[in-house]
C-alpha positions in Angstrom: -1.5 -12.4 7.5 -2.8 -14.7 4.9 -3.3 -11.9 2.4 0.1 -10.6 3.0 1.7 -14.0 2.5 -0.4 -14.5 -0.7 0.5 -11.2 -2.3 4.2 -11.6 -1.3 4.4 -15.0 -2.9 2.6 -13.8 -6.0 5.2 -10.9 -6.3 8.1 -13.3 -5.9 6.8 -15.8 -8.5 8.4 -16.0 -12.0 5.3 -14.4 -13.4 5.3 -11.4 -11.2 6.2 -9.0 -14.0 2.9 -9.7 -15.7 0.9 -8.9 -12.6 1.1 -5.2 -13.0 0.7 -2.7 -10.2 -2.6 -4.0 -8.8 -0.9 -6.7 -6.7 1.6 -4.4 -5.0 -1.3 -2.0 -4.3 -3.3 -4.9 -2.7 -0.2 -5.8 -0.7 0.2 -2.2 0.5 -3.5 -2.2 1.5 -3.0 -5.5 3.4 -0.1 -4.0 5.3 -2.2 -0.9 6.1 -5.0 -3.0 7.4 -2.6 -4.8 9.6 -1.3 -1.4 10.8 2.2 -2.1 9.4 2.5 1.4 8.2 6.2 1.3 7.4 5.8 -1.4 4.7 2.6 0.1 3.5 4.3 3.5 3.1 7.2 2.0 1.2 5.0 0.4 -1.4 2.6 3.3 -1.6 5.4 5.8 -2.2 6.7 3.7 -5.1 3.1 3.4 -6.5 2.4 7.1 -6.0 4.3 7.8 -9.2 2.5 5.3 -11.3 1.5 6.1 -14.8 -1.9 4.5 -14.1 -4.1 7.2 -12.6 -6.3 4.8 -10.6 -3.2 3.2 -8.9 -1.5 6.6 -8.4 -4.6 8.1 -6.8 -5.1 5.1 -4.5 -1.4 5.2 -3.4 -1.6 8.9 -2.7 -4.8 8.4 -0.7 -3.1 5.6 1.3 -0.1 7.8 2.1 -2.5 10.4 3.4 -4.4 7.8 5.5 -1.1 6.5 6.9 0.0 10.0 7.8 -3.3 10.5 9.6 -3.1 7.1 11.4 0.3 7.8 12.7 -0.5 11.2 14.2 -2.5 11.4 17.4 -5.8 13.3 17.1 -5.7 16.5 19.2 -9.0 18.3 19.9 -9.0 21.8 21.3 -12.2 23.2 22.8 
């Protein structure tokens, strides 16, 4: 909760434009860790089209992890 509040306040500050895409990615990861998949997905989808390969790849990986976390695991023997 503290991390989410911290990143949200950083993104709403007057200097948010200079933060780049690292801060929204960290906010998305914080939402994911809290199991708030809807907010994590919303941020990750926007970042999945980033021009920065590292951010783009992390966002796409997060979308995959969200998809897996939301689907129940079914094992057939």
